[in-house]
All heavy atoms as an XYZ file, in Angstrom:
959
protein
N      53.252    -49.312     24.110
C      52.114    -50.278     24.013
C      51.316    -50.212     25.268
O      50.130    -50.248     25.220
C      52.608    -51.665     23.662
N      51.930    -50.262     26.505
C      51.104    -50.290     27.668
C      50.358    -48.986     27.866
O      49.246    -48.976     28.353
C      52.051    -50.564     28.951
N      50.988    -47.869     27.459
C      50.362    -46.576     27.548
C      49.073    -46.553     26.647
O      48.027    -46.115     27.118
N      49.194    -47.175     25.470
C      47.994    -47.154     24.550
C      46.960    -48.093     25.168
O      45.760    -47.765     25.030
C      48.428    -47.502     23.162
C      49.011    -46.527     22.307
C      50.589    -46.604     22.251
O      51.116    -47.671     22.767
O      51.165    -45.687     21.727
N      47.392    -49.221     25.671
C      46.319    -50.097     26.301
C      45.641    -49.502     27.444
O      44.397    -49.576     27.548
C      47.108    -51.418     26.786
C      47.367    -52.431     25.574
C      47.824    -53.735     26.131
N      48.796    -53.749     27.103
C      50.116    -53.867     26.844
N      50.506    -53.995     25.511
N      51.125    -53.855     27.749
N      46.383    -48.768     28.283
C      45.731    -48.085     29.446
C      44.799    -46.993     28.968
O      43.683    -46.850     29.445
C      46.831    -47.494     30.318
N      45.250    -46.218     27.993
C      44.389    -45.137     27.455
C      43.151    -45.777     26.825
O      42.009    -45.183     27.055
C      45.216    -44.337     26.365
C      44.425    -43.059     25.972
C      45.209    -42.135     25.119
N      45.907    -42.777     24.094
C      47.207    -42.695     23.804
N      47.933    -41.918     24.503
N      47.745    -43.286     22.752
N      43.268    -46.893     26.009
C      42.083    -47.376     25.414
C      41.158    -47.990     26.388
O      39.894    -47.954     26.219
C      42.597    -48.571     24.438
N      41.668    -48.472     27.548
C      40.738    -49.013     28.567
C      40.215    -47.962     29.469
O      39.346    -48.207     30.281
C      41.543    -49.990     29.422
N      40.646    -46.651     29.269
C      40.210    -45.576     30.089
C      40.772    -45.617     31.475
O      40.078    -45.080     32.339
N      41.941    -46.230     31.552
C      42.506    -46.361     33.006
C      43.938    -45.651     32.947
O      44.473    -45.608     31.898
C      42.703    -47.836     33.328
C      41.449    -48.576     33.343
C      41.677    -50.071     33.611
O      42.793    -50.565     33.632
O      40.632    -50.830     33.777
N      44.378    -45.234     34.086
C      45.695    -44.667     34.117
C      46.803    -45.791     33.971
O      46.507    -46.970     34.333
C      45.820    -44.145     35.473
C      44.826    -44.766     36.344
C      43.760    -45.189     35.415
N      47.941    -45.408     33.501
C      49.063    -46.375     33.350
C      49.749    -46.441     34.738
O      50.086    -45.402     35.333
C      50.088    -45.884     32.365
C      51.358    -46.731     32.141
C      50.955    -48.103     31.703
C      52.253    -46.006     31.206
N      49.773    -47.594     35.348
C      50.321    -47.732     36.737
C      51.774    -47.823     36.661
O      52.310    -48.672     35.950
C      49.654    -48.938     37.433
C      48.131    -48.739     37.522
C      47.355    -49.717     38.207
N      47.860    -51.117     37.882
C      47.609    -52.125     38.745
N      47.015    -52.090     39.840
N      48.041    -53.345     38.284
N      52.448    -46.973     37.442
C      53.883    -46.865     37.489
C      54.387    -47.017     38.930
O      53.924    -46.419     39.843
C      54.364    -45.473     36.977
C      53.738    -45.030     35.652
C      54.156    -43.603     35.351
C      54.210    -45.900     34.516
N      55.453    -47.843     39.073
C      56.075    -48.111     40.292
C      56.862    -46.896     40.814
O      57.758    -46.474     40.158
C      57.081    -49.337     40.281
C      57.749    -49.542     41.501
C      56.170    -50.628     40.007
N      56.443    -46.386     41.974
C      57.056    -45.109     42.453
C      57.926    -45.313     43.587
O      58.688    -44.347     43.989
C      55.938    -44.131     42.857
N      58.094    -46.503     44.143
C      58.800    -46.653     45.343
C      60.133    -47.483     45.194
O      60.719    -47.917     46.055
C      57.986    -47.217     46.518
C      57.383    -48.585     46.247
O      57.456    -49.039     45.027
O      56.859    -49.244     47.158
N      60.502    -47.653     43.880
C      61.900    -48.189     43.603
C      62.676    -47.058     42.934
O      62.245    -46.644     41.920
C      61.764    -49.428     42.671
C      61.286    -50.705     43.395
C      61.293    -51.883     42.521
O      61.645    -51.868     41.328
O      60.876    -52.974     43.021
N      63.800    -46.718     43.523
C      64.557    -45.579     42.980
C      65.921    -46.065     42.628
O      66.505    -46.941     43.379
C      64.566    -44.493     44.038
C      65.400    -43.320     43.570
C      63.225    -43.933     44.358
N      66.528    -45.612     41.465
C      67.838    -46.044     41.060
C      68.498    -45.019     40.253
O      68.133    -43.877     40.193
N      69.495    -45.502     39.530
C      70.316    -44.729     38.682
C      70.166    -45.250     37.202
O      70.995    -46.094     36.766
C      71.810    -44.804     39.097
O      71.989    -44.499     40.375
N      69.178    -44.747     36.519
C      69.030    -45.251     35.153
C      70.265    -44.942     34.241
O      70.880    -43.869     34.372
C      67.829    -44.424     34.528
C      67.148    -43.886     35.810
C      68.238    -43.702     36.881
N      70.610    -45.851     33.441
C      71.920    -45.756     32.729
C      71.737    -46.377     31.326
O      71.267    -47.457     31.192
C      73.102    -46.389     33.529
O      73.234    -45.728     34.779
N      72.322    -45.608     30.384
C      72.339    -46.108     28.983
C      73.558    -46.951     28.711
O      74.634    -46.524     28.981
C      72.349    -44.794     28.161
C      72.147    -44.929     26.634
C      71.635    -46.134     26.060
C      72.659    -44.040     25.785
C      71.474    -46.218     24.705
C      72.499    -44.119     24.460
C      71.940    -45.222     23.853
O      71.805    -45.303     22.508
N      73.329    -48.132     28.299
C      74.449    -49.013     28.086
C      75.608    -48.538     27.212
O      76.777    -48.818     27.447
C      73.924    -50.433     27.460
O      73.263    -50.191     26.239
C      73.094    -51.196     28.498
N      75.231    -47.725     26.192
C      76.274    -47.176     25.329
C      77.196    -46.236     26.094
O      78.441    -46.206     25.937
C      75.745    -46.466     24.108
C      75.130    -47.438     23.070
C      74.600    -46.606     21.938
C      76.156    -48.443     22.592
N      76.579    -45.377     26.974
C      77.320    -44.450     27.848
C      78.274    -45.264     28.798
O      79.396    -44.919     29.106
C      76.378    -43.578     28.664
C      75.698    -42.470     27.845
O      76.089    -42.342     26.632
O      74.865    -41.766     28.336
N      77.740    -46.324     29.402
C      78.425    -47.100     30.375
C      79.643    -47.784     29.629
O      80.777    -47.784     30.133
C      77.609    -48.233     31.025
C      78.370    -49.127     31.856
C      76.446    -47.598     31.930
N      79.335    -48.306     28.403
C      80.426    -49.049     27.698
C      81.571    -48.055     27.288
O      82.778    -48.322     27.427
C      79.825    -49.598     26.440
N      81.188    -46.748     26.886
C      82.215    -45.853     26.577
C      82.952    -45.381     27.863
O      84.144    -45.216     27.749
C      81.564    -44.600     26.037
C      81.073    -44.838     24.548
C      80.335    -43.652     24.006
O      80.203    -42.533     24.561
O      79.844    -43.795     22.785
N      82.296    -45.390     28.953
C      83.003    -44.983     30.208
C      83.903    -46.087     30.584
O      85.043    -45.839     31.097
C      81.937    -44.746     31.345
N      83.554    -47.299     30.382
C      84.491    -48.506     30.675
C      85.648    -48.413     29.853
O      86.803    -48.549     30.352
C      83.731    -49.846     30.551
C      82.601    -49.978     31.594
C      84.720    -50.967     30.494
C      81.700    -51.258     31.364
N      85.521    -48.102     28.644
C      86.693    -48.043     27.643
C      87.621    -46.880     28.176
O      88.816    -47.029     28.230
C      86.260    -47.753     26.250
C      87.434    -47.380     25.318
C      85.586    -49.034     25.674
N      86.987    -45.716     28.615
C      87.840    -44.613     29.030
C      88.560    -45.019     30.341
O      89.694    -44.693     30.512
C      86.886    -43.440     29.215
C      87.670    -42.190     29.508
C      86.871    -40.880     29.482
O      85.755    -40.869     28.928
O      87.251    -39.860     30.166
N      87.827    -45.675     31.177
C      88.455    -46.073     32.446
C      89.655    -47.008     32.245
O      90.658    -46.938     32.855
C      87.378    -46.705     33.323
C      87.568    -46.764     34.856
C      87.774    -45.442     35.378
C      86.443    -47.460     35.540
N      89.460    -48.025     31.362
C      90.409    -49.067     31.058
C      91.632    -48.336     30.477
O      92.826    -48.745     30.842
C      89.908    -50.110     30.141
C      88.953    -51.057     30.882
C      91.051    -50.942     29.575
C      88.178    -52.005     30.029
N      91.469    -47.296     29.733
C      92.611    -46.619     29.091
C      93.342    -45.657     30.067
O      94.270    -45.006     29.617
N      92.877    -45.529     31.216
C      93.443    -44.634     32.188
C      94.190    -45.409     33.300
O      94.162    -46.534     33.429
C      92.429    -43.678     32.831
O      91.720    -44.390     33.830
N      94.846    -44.706     34.145
C      95.512    -45.220     35.336
C      94.507    -45.518     36.492
O      94.931    -46.000     37.436
C      96.674    -44.368     35.764
N      93.270    -45.107     36.244
C      92.313    -45.157     37.373
C      91.458    -46.514     37.413
O      90.412    -46.483     37.914
C      91.275    -44.055     37.143
N      91.993    -47.554     36.787
C      91.274    -48.767     36.672
C      91.005    -49.544     37.974
O      90.096    -50.167     38.185
C      91.795    -49.664     35.587
C      90.912    -50.762     35.205
C      93.245    -50.130     35.931
C      89.735    -50.371     34.430
N      92.017    -49.289     38.858
C      91.958    -50.115     40.076
C      90.656    -49.674     41.040
O      90.203    -48.460     40.969
C      93.192    -49.872     41.024
N      90.159    -50.612     41.642
C      89.056    -50.287     42.667
C      87.703    -50.635     42.146
O      87.547    -51.213     41.039
N      86.702    -50.127     42.823
C      85.279    -50.410     42.438
C      84.717    -49.099     41.861
O      85.034    -48.042     42.300
C      84.444    -50.803     43.628
O      85.015    -51.910     44.284
C      83.055    -50.980     43.262
N      84.059    -49.251     40.676
C      83.503    -48.027     40.030
C      81.994    -48.283     39.749
O      81.567    -49.325     39.505
C      84.234    -47.842     38.740
C      85.730    -47.668     38.954
N      86.299    -46.516     39.200
C      86.761    -48.560     38.709
C      87.564    -46.638     39.274
N      87.872    -47.947     38.994
N      81.326    -47.085     39.867
C      79.911    -47.126     39.533
C      79.753    -46.201     38.287
O      79.799    -44.974     38.438
C      79.045    -46.552     40.657
C      79.076    -47.325     41.918
N      78.926    -46.809     43.223
C      79.276    -48.659     42.102
C      79.078    -47.809     44.092
N      79.263    -48.901     43.442
N      79.681    -46.820     37.223
C      79.542    -46.024     35.905
C      78.048    -46.002     35.615
O      77.472    -46.858     35.011
C      80.330    -46.733     34.816
C      81.867    -46.844     35.165
C      82.532    -47.656     34.100
C      82.461    -45.442     35.245
N      77.404    -44.876     35.967
C      75.963    -44.660     35.758
C      75.819    -43.236     35.295
O      76.639    -42.361     35.580
C      75.215    -44.934     37.118
C      75.328    -46.370     37.560
C      75.656    -43.925     38.206
N      74.726    -43.140     34.581
C      74.430    -41.724     34.114
C      73.976    -40.888     35.389
O      73.600    -41.506     36.367
C      73.198    -41.755     33.124
C      73.669    -42.259     31.822
O      73.389    -43.344     31.344
N      74.325    -41.390     31.076
N      74.160    -39.550     35.246
C      73.936    -38.735     36.364
C      72.427    -38.674     36.659
O      71.582    -38.691     35.738
C      74.412    -37.346     36.018
N      72.052    -38.548     37.937
C      70.681    -38.273     38.274
C      70.060    -39.508     38.908
O      70.610    -40.559     38.882
N      68.928    -39.313     39.521
C      68.186    -40.420     40.259
C      66.756    -40.359     39.781
O      66.251    -39.287     39.540
C      68.241    -40.079     41.759
C      67.352    -40.908     42.608
C      69.770    -40.049     42.304
N      66.168    -41.498     39.733
C      64.773    -41.571     39.221
C      64.131    -42.789     39.787
O      64.660    -43.932     39.864
C      64.691    -41.603     37.759
N      62.837    -42.685     40.214
C      62.043    -43.809     40.413
C      61.682    -44.379     39.138
O      61.777    -43.799     38.031
C      60.767    -43.421     41.191
O      59.882    -42.717     40.369
N      61.160    -45.652     39.145
C      60.624    -46.279     37.957
C      59.564    -45.445     37.359
O      59.453    -45.264     36.130
C      60.167    -47.675     38.127
C      61.335    -48.639     38.523
C      60.867    -50.088     38.668
N      61.917    -50.991     38.963
C      62.686    -51.592     38.117
N      62.496    -51.363     36.864
N      63.610    -52.476     38.486
N      58.767    -44.803     38.177
C      57.646    -43.955     37.732
C      58.279    -42.679     37.085
O      57.768    -42.252     35.986
C      56.696    -43.555     38.837
N      59.240    -42.081     37.680
C      59.917    -40.887     37.029
C      60.412    -41.245     35.589
O      60.248    -40.449     34.676
C      61.063    -40.341     37.883
C      60.672    -39.874     39.207
O      59.414    -39.480     39.461
O      61.454    -39.971     40.155
N      61.082    -42.325     35.561
C      61.709    -42.764     34.380
C      60.663    -42.990     33.258
O      60.773    -42.557     32.113
C      62.427    -44.086     34.595
C      63.478    -44.566     33.620
C      63.750    -43.959     32.491
C      64.220    -45.737     33.658
N      64.749    -44.672     31.835
C      64.939    -45.851     32.551
C      64.287    -46.776     34.628
C      65.865    -46.915     32.328
C      65.151    -47.909     34.425
C      65.947    -47.885     33.268
N      59.584    -43.688     33.596
C      58.505    -43.897     32.686
C      57.824    -42.608     32.158
O      57.582    -42.469     31.043
C      57.454    -44.865     33.362
N      57.570    -41.720     33.224
C      56.928    -40.456     32.882
C      57.839    -39.645     31.913
O      57.369    -38.968     30.885
C      56.584    -39.638     33.988
C      55.200    -39.886     34.675
C      54.805    -39.010     35.626
N      55.630    -38.995     36.817
C      55.422    -39.885     37.836
N      54.478    -40.787     37.779
N      56.235    -39.873     38.851
N      59.124    -39.675     32.104
C      60.078    -38.959     31.196
C      60.071    -39.588     29.767
O      60.057    -38.927     28.842
C      61.473    -38.908     31.773
C      62.474    -38.189     30.977
C      62.173    -36.709     30.653
O      61.266    -36.138     31.358
O      62.858    -36.093     29.792
N      60.001    -40.932     29.721
C      59.927    -41.634     28.455
C      58.601    -41.201     27.749
O      58.681    -40.885     26.555
C      59.961    -43.137     28.676
C      59.722    -44.015     27.401
C      60.845    -43.690     26.348
C      59.742    -45.440     27.771
N      57.493    -41.263     28.429
C      56.243    -40.848     27.802
C      56.299    -39.446     27.453
O      55.835    -39.104     26.213
C      55.115    -41.005     28.852
C      54.718    -42.416     29.268
C      53.870    -42.423     30.460
C      54.145    -43.268     28.057
N      56.884    -38.530     28.147
C      56.956    -37.097     27.758
C      57.791    -36.969     26.505
O      57.399    -36.276     25.501
C      57.549    -36.289     28.891
C      57.610    -34.732     28.631
C      58.459    -34.009     29.649
N      59.928    -34.280     29.524
C      60.703    -33.754     28.523
N      60.141    -32.935     27.567
N      61.940    -34.082     28.427
N      59.017    -37.557     26.457
C      59.867    -37.420     25.310
C      59.299    -38.095     24.063
O      59.497    -37.561     23.012
C      61.277    -37.972     25.619
C      62.047    -37.180     26.523
C      63.533    -37.621     26.693
O      64.016    -38.262     25.703
N      64.138    -37.357     27.803
N      58.506    -39.171     24.195
C      57.893    -39.853     23.060
C      56.559    -39.179     22.707
O      55.926    -39.594     21.736
C      57.647    -41.288     23.466
N      56.174    -38.102     23.511
C      54.931    -37.422     23.205
C      53.678    -38.373     23.236
O      52.813    -38.288     22.377
C      54.984    -36.735     21.850
C      56.007    -35.569     21.881
C      55.926    -34.807     20.624
N      56.851    -33.656     20.744
C      57.945    -33.532     20.085
N      58.293    -34.495     19.140
N      58.770    -32.537     20.159
N      53.696    -39.214     24.183
C      52.610    -40.194     24.505
C      51.796    -39.636     25.633
O      52.350    -39.472     26.773
C      53.098    -41.587     24.762
C      53.832    -42.171     23.514
C      51.918    -42.502     25.139
C      54.582    -43.480     23.850
N      50.597    -39.269     25.422
C      49.716    -38.656     26.483
C      48.817    -39.779     27.070
O      48.001    -40.329     26.320
C      48.927    -37.550     25.899
C      49.782    -36.348     25.490
C      48.931    -35.164     25.084
O      47.775    -34.968     25.512
O      49.480    -34.351     24.312
N      49.068    -40.042     28.286
C      48.232    -41.023     28.981
C      48.352    -40.686     30.506
O      49.365    -40.209     31.049
C      48.791    -42.468     28.746
C      50.197    -42.602     29.376
C      47.826    -43.548     29.369
N      47.173    -40.785     31.145
C      47.147    -40.533     32.682
C      48.036    -41.621     33.292
O      48.087    -42.794     32.793
C      45.704    -40.664     33.061
N      48.678    -41.294     34.371
C      49.507    -42.190     35.178
C      49.041    -42.194     36.613
O      48.427    -41.180     37.078
C      50.931    -41.837     35.003
O      51.232    -40.504     35.626
C      51.544    -41.879     33.657
N      49.387    -43.236     37.231
C      49.074    -43.456     38.675
C      50.224    -44.130     39.295
O      50.776    -45.210     38.808
C      47.859    -44.357     38.838
C      47.546    -44.637     40.208
C      46.396    -45.678     40.363
O      45.916    -46.165     39.303
O      46.055    -46.048     41.571
N      50.814    -43.547     40.345
C      51.925    -44.057     41.073
C      51.387    -45.144     42.026
O      50.358    -45.020     42.685
C      52.654    -43.036     41.944
C      53.445    -42.023     41.099
O      53.486    -42.126     39.903
O      54.078    -41.177     41.768
N      52.042    -46.329     41.999
C      51.706    -47.468     42.788
C      52.995    -48.065     43.399
O      54.070    -47.806     42.980
C      51.000    -48.621     41.987
C      49.689    -47.988     41.361
C      51.903    -49.080     40.855
N      52.806    -48.787     44.473
C      54.003    -49.458     45.126
C      54.422    -50.697     44.304
O      53.680    -51.319     43.503
C      53.518    -49.795     46.478
C      52.029    -50.046     46.395
C      51.658    -49.062     45.243
N      55.728    -51.080     44.456
C      56.228    -52.184     43.815
C      55.504    -53.445     44.180
O      55.397    -54.417     43.373
C      57.748    -52.295     44.084
N      54.993    -53.445     45.324
C      54.218    -54.660     45.802
C      52.956    -54.926     44.977
O      52.379    -56.071     45.088
C      53.871    -54.516     47.268
O      52.928    -53.363     47.460
N      52.636    -53.999     44.177
C      51.438    -54.239     43.197
C      51.820    -55.455     42.283
O      50.960    -56.033     41.809
C      51.260    -52.869     42.339
O      51.073    -51.835     43.212
C      50.122    -53.087     41.419
N      53.073    -55.622     41.908
C      53.455    -56.675     41.059
C      54.350    -57.664     41.884
O      55.609    -57.479     41.770
C      54.244    -56.175     39.734
C      53.266    -55.548     38.866
C      52.439    -56.147     37.964
C      53.021    -54.122     38.785
N      51.758    -55.191     37.297
C      52.059    -53.962     37.727
C      53.534    -52.999     39.357
C      51.518    -52.737     37.404
C      53.023    -51.763     38.927
C      52.080    -51.629     38.047
N      53.870    -58.651     42.461
C      54.690    -59.589     43.275
C      55.585    -60.284     42.249
O      55.251    -60.607     41.055
C      53.690    -60.641     43.860
C      52.405    -59.918     43.852
C      52.396    -58.971     42.704
N      56.878    -60.530     42.626
C      57.806    -61.244     41.807
C      58.750    -62.007     42.747
O      58.836    -61.715     43.962
C      58.569    -60.291     40.933
C      59.286    -59.171     41.668
C      59.868    -58.106     40.717
N      60.514    -57.042     41.495
C      60.492    -55.856     41.127
N      60.169    -55.543     39.846
N      60.953    -54.873     41.846
N      59.586    -62.872     42.152
C      60.456    -63.759     42.919
C      61.655    -62.985     43.383
O      62.168    -63.391     44.396
C      60.865    -65.016     42.126
O      61.473    -64.549     40.889
C      59.688    -65.854     41.773
N      62.047    -61.982     42.682
C      63.287    -61.246     43.067
C      62.882    -60.068     44.053
O      61.699    -59.775     44.173
C      63.907    -60.613     41.848
O      63.104    -59.628     41.272
N      63.850    -59.672     44.855
C      63.553    -58.641     45.764
C      64.554    -57.499     45.634
O      65.491    -57.428     46.398
C      63.538    -59.147     47.265
O      64.827    -59.747     47.412
C      62.341    -60.067     47.556
N      64.408    -56.661     44.551
C      65.325    -55.593     44.374
C      65.121    -54.519     45.510
O      64.112    -54.435     46.136
C      64.933    -54.993     43.069
C      63.463    -55.321     42.901
C      63.380    -56.645     43.595
N      66.275    -53.865     45.827
C      66.204    -52.842     46.913
C      65.311    -51.703     46.431
O      65.288    -51.380     45.182
C      67.645    -52.436     47.069
C      68.321    -52.702     45.820
C      67.642    -53.854     45.213
N      64.563    -51.017     47.373
C      63.756    -49.879     47.062
C      64.716    -48.687     46.685
O      64.342    -47.856     45.836
C      62.904    -49.544     48.259
N      65.864    -48.657     47.218
C      66.834    -47.536     47.033
C      68.128    -48.181     46.413
O      68.901    -48.817     47.086
C      67.181    -46.816     48.239
C      68.050    -45.575     48.099
C      69.412    -45.557     48.355
C      67.655    -44.370     47.616
N      69.927    -44.243     47.996
C      68.845    -43.527     47.544
C      66.493    -43.789     47.181
C      68.813    -42.206     47.165
C      66.457    -42.444     46.802
C      67.589    -41.711     46.747
N      68.297    -48.009     45.061
C      69.448    -48.601     44.385
C      70.237    -47.590     43.701
O      70.764    -47.749     42.561
C      68.946    -49.721     43.389
N      70.312    -46.452     44.286
C      71.057    -45.259     43.732
C      72.614    -45.504     43.986
O      72.935    -45.831     45.075
C      70.598    -43.938     44.328
C      71.444    -42.799     43.890
C      69.129    -43.712     44.016
N      73.354    -45.353     42.949
C      74.744    -45.472     42.997
C      75.485    -44.153     42.940
O      75.070    -43.281     42.158
C      75.311    -46.373     41.846
C      74.731    -47.827     41.835
C      75.178    -48.471     40.575
C      75.149    -48.549     43.106
N      76.463    -43.938     43.760
C      77.324    -42.734     43.644
C      78.150    -42.858     42.459
O      78.993    -43.785     42.413
C      78.134    -42.549     44.951
N      78.026    -42.112     41.468
C      78.732    -42.254     40.174
C      80.258    -41.949     40.301
O      80.609    -41.103     40.949
C      78.124    -41.271     39.247
C      77.457    -40.234     40.072
C      77.116    -40.888     41.363
N      81.104    -42.842     39.616
C      82.408    -42.603     39.557
C      82.674    -41.557     38.367
O      82.216    -41.714     37.337
C      83.148    -43.929     39.111
O      82.975    -44.942     40.171
C      84.740    -43.715     38.936
N      83.333    -40.477     38.765
C      83.720    -39.589     37.638
C      84.685    -40.168     36.553
O      85.369    -41.087     37.053
C      84.426    -38.429     38.338
C      84.150    -38.604     39.869
C      83.907    -40.047     40.042
N      84.533    -39.797     35.380
C      85.414    -40.298     34.329
C      86.863    -39.818     34.695
O      87.035    -38.799     35.479
C      84.939    -39.929     33.041
C      83.625    -40.440     32.613
C      83.169    -39.921     31.222
C      83.658    -41.976     32.549
N      87.903    -40.427     34.114
C      89.299    -39.895     34.402
C      89.443    -38.459     34.216
O      90.230    -37.782     34.970
C      90.131    -40.779     33.414
C      89.360    -42.064     33.311
C      87.847    -41.649     33.299
N      88.772    -37.834     33.241
C      88.887    -36.405     33.068
C      88.234    -35.551     34.193
O      88.298    -34.387     34.241
N      87.414    -36.245     35.077
C      86.780    -35.590     36.174
C      85.324    -35.323     35.986
O      84.557    -35.034     36.900
N      84.759    -35.414     34.717
C      83.452    -35.173     34.542
C      82.524    -36.412     34.777
O      82.974    -37.602     34.511
C      83.186    -34.597     33.098
C      83.350    -35.668     31.952
C      84.877    -35.914     31.607
O      85.751    -35.284     32.153
O      85.056    -36.743     30.752
N      81.346    -36.233     35.149
C      80.429    -37.366     35.285
C      79.873    -37.754     34.026
O      79.921    -36.938     33.009
C      79.343    -36.852     36.302
C      79.291    -35.379     35.999
C      80.709    -34.921     35.647
N      79.210    -38.878     33.870
C      78.399    -39.213     32.702
C      77.232    -38.223     32.654
O      76.825    -37.659     33.636
C      77.918    -40.581     32.766
C      78.774    -41.734     32.146
C      80.004    -41.921     32.927
C      78.034    -43.025     32.065
N      76.679    -38.084     31.421
C      75.556    -37.086     31.218
C      74.381    -37.564     31.960
O      74.323    -38.711     32.410
C      75.257    -36.956     29.758
C      74.805    -38.261     29.137
C      74.712    -38.069     27.676
N      74.521    -39.384     27.051
C      74.059    -39.583     25.828
N      73.604    -38.513     25.106
N      73.903    -40.755     25.336
N      73.340    -36.739     32.009
C      72.103    -37.088     32.762
C      71.425    -38.248     32.098
O      71.488    -38.438     30.873
C      71.185    -35.925     32.846
O      70.575    -35.604     31.566
N      70.618    -38.993     32.912
C      69.921    -40.141     32.259
C      68.847    -39.609     31.328
O      68.501    -40.296     30.388
C      69.280    -41.028     33.439
C      68.178    -40.380     34.255
C      68.399    -39.724     35.446
C      66.787    -40.247     34.012
N      67.197    -39.262     35.940
C      66.217    -39.567     35.127
C      65.970    -40.745     33.012
C      64.858    -39.303     35.170
C      64.632    -40.422     33.110
C      64.097    -39.775     34.110
N      68.309    -38.419     31.584
C      67.320    -37.799     30.676
C      67.955    -37.484     29.273
O      67.280    -37.810     28.311
C      66.742    -36.472     31.165
C      65.953    -36.625     32.502
C      66.811    -36.455     33.786
O      67.975    -36.701     33.775
N      66.097    -36.052     34.804
N      69.144    -36.977     29.284
C      69.808    -36.735     28.050
C      70.071    -38.071     27.283
O      69.967    -38.180     26.002
C      71.129    -35.933     28.172
N      70.568    -39.049     28.017
C      70.817    -40.429     27.448
C      69.550    -41.004     26.803
O      69.545    -41.571     25.829
C      71.367    -41.299     28.560
N      68.488    -40.851     27.669
C      67.121    -41.401     27.166
C      66.768    -40.682     25.836
O      66.207    -41.272     24.829
C      66.024    -41.195     28.118
C      64.567    -41.459     27.711
C      64.572    -43.020     27.401
C      63.672    -41.185     28.940
N      67.059    -39.389     25.737
C      66.707    -38.613     24.441
C      67.516    -39.202     23.274
O      66.933    -39.326     22.160
C      66.935    -37.145     24.691
N      68.741    -39.566     23.520
C      69.444    -40.226     22.432
C      69.062    -41.605     22.046
O      69.159    -41.983     20.886
C      71.037    -40.184     22.840
C      71.762    -38.910     22.531
O      71.097    -38.095     21.941
O      72.979    -38.893     22.909
N      68.601    -42.341     23.006
C      68.102    -43.668     22.774
C      66.680    -43.746     22.200
O      66.371    -44.637     21.477
C      68.215    -44.533     24.041
C      67.664    -45.970     23.852
C      68.354    -46.803     23.068
C      66.519    -46.311     24.595
C      67.809    -48.129     22.854
C      66.008    -47.590     24.349
C      66.713    -48.493     23.574
O      66.199    -49.771     23.366
N      65.955    -42.691     22.499
C      64.457    -42.792     22.080
C      64.302    -43.062     20.539
O      63.367    -43.901     20.334
C      63.782    -41.469     22.557
C      62.270    -41.488     22.376
C      61.633    -42.570     23.255
C      61.760    -40.116     22.697
N      64.989    -42.476     19.653
C      64.690    -42.846     18.234
C      64.859    -44.351     18.009
O      64.091    -44.918     17.230
C      65.711    -42.006     17.533
C      65.979    -40.787     18.415
C      65.985    -41.382     19.764
N      65.892    -44.902     18.541
C      66.104    -46.392     18.379
C      64.907    -47.155     18.957
O      64.442    -48.082     18.394
C      67.395    -46.740     19.134
O      68.491    -46.023     18.512
C      67.704    -48.312     18.894
N      64.483    -46.798     20.178
C      63.410    -47.476     20.785
C      62.184    -47.324     19.944
O      61.439    -48.343     19.740
C      63.165    -46.876     22.223
C      62.005    -47.404     22.999
C      62.225    -48.939     23.367
C      61.777    -46.641     24.277
N      61.887    -46.183     19.461
C      60.622    -45.968     18.639
C      60.729    -46.723     17.384
O      59.718    -47.276     16.825
C      60.372    -44.456     18.442
C      60.062    -43.627     19.602
C      59.991    -42.226     19.347
C      58.830    -44.230     20.374
N      61.906    -46.759     16.757
C      62.019    -47.523     15.509
C      61.727    -48.947     15.702
O      61.053    -49.716     14.947
C      63.503    -47.333     14.881
C      63.669    -46.170     14.050
C      64.911    -46.260     13.153
N      66.148    -46.444     14.069
C      66.782    -45.551     14.676
N      66.459    -44.308     14.611
N      67.893    -45.874     15.372
N      62.366    -49.527     16.807
C      62.155    -50.988     17.205
C      60.708    -51.242     17.445
O      60.161    -52.282     17.052
C      63.018    -51.344     18.354
C      62.906    -52.762     18.746
C      63.397    -53.756     17.699
O      64.212    -53.342     16.865
O      62.991    -54.954     17.782
N      60.045    -50.343     18.154
C      58.692    -50.484     18.418
C      57.832    -50.613     17.194
O      56.946    -51.362     17.029
C      58.167    -49.338     19.342
C      56.834    -49.350     19.844
C      56.534    -48.201     20.796
N      55.207    -48.142     21.167
C      54.331    -47.173     20.625
N      54.796    -46.336     19.846
N      53.109    -47.215     21.070
N      58.122    -49.614     16.213
C      57.389    -49.669     14.968
C      57.669    -50.955     14.109
O      56.816    -51.455     13.478
C      57.800    -48.437     14.135
N      58.899    -51.384     14.218
C      59.363    -52.491     13.440
C      58.638    -53.842     13.943
O      58.306    -54.619     13.141
C      60.873    -52.724     13.425
C      61.384    -53.855     12.562
C      62.830    -54.091     12.822
N      63.191    -54.666     14.134
C      62.997    -55.963     14.444
N      62.406    -56.758     13.578
N      63.359    -56.385     15.640
N      58.475    -53.879     15.234
C      57.916    -55.102     15.730
C      56.394    -54.995     15.935
O      55.676    -56.016     16.349
C      58.461    -55.390     17.106
O      58.138    -54.345     18.105
C      59.954    -55.732     17.088
N      55.769    -53.864     15.477
C      54.362    -53.709     15.572
C      53.844    -53.664     16.998
O      52.642    -53.846     17.232
N      54.730    -53.165     17.867
C      54.231    -53.078     19.281
C      53.130    -52.032     19.476
O      52.440    -52.000     20.507
C      55.366    -52.635     20.210
N      52.895    -51.143     18.506
C      51.867    -50.191     18.546
C      50.466    -50.773     18.468
O      49.471    -50.081     18.713
C      52.041    -49.106     17.515
N      50.358    -51.980     17.989
C      48.983    -52.598     17.771
C      48.315    -52.833     19.102
O      48.665    -53.089     20.166
C      49.049    -53.878     17.052
C      49.448    -53.641     15.565
C      49.451    -54.882     14.811
N      50.882    -55.252     14.730
C      51.216    -56.480     14.389
N      50.452    -57.496     14.200
N      52.504    -56.654     14.240
């Protein structure tokens, strides 16, 4: 919806480029938790995140690409949107490998699996208006 609004206004969609993290799909994280609980590796601190690193802008551009939404984008700093919270600019987590040794799949692959659900919900709620 924001992409369509920006395009209709003839303006680029502004994307926060200076906050970087580990985008993660909740279903992947839940499955990893179940696998971890079922193993002897439960002790300690674990970072169950999809593989890869992305700024909020990278994440949004990949979503737009996968959804085939064409809109100009512009990278902006997080300070563009003042808020009461102060998330860290660098929130990348070193992922805990699953008990079998493999990491979770990439955040881009997880996004591709989630995208049909997101688009259905968007159509259902009329967010395209």
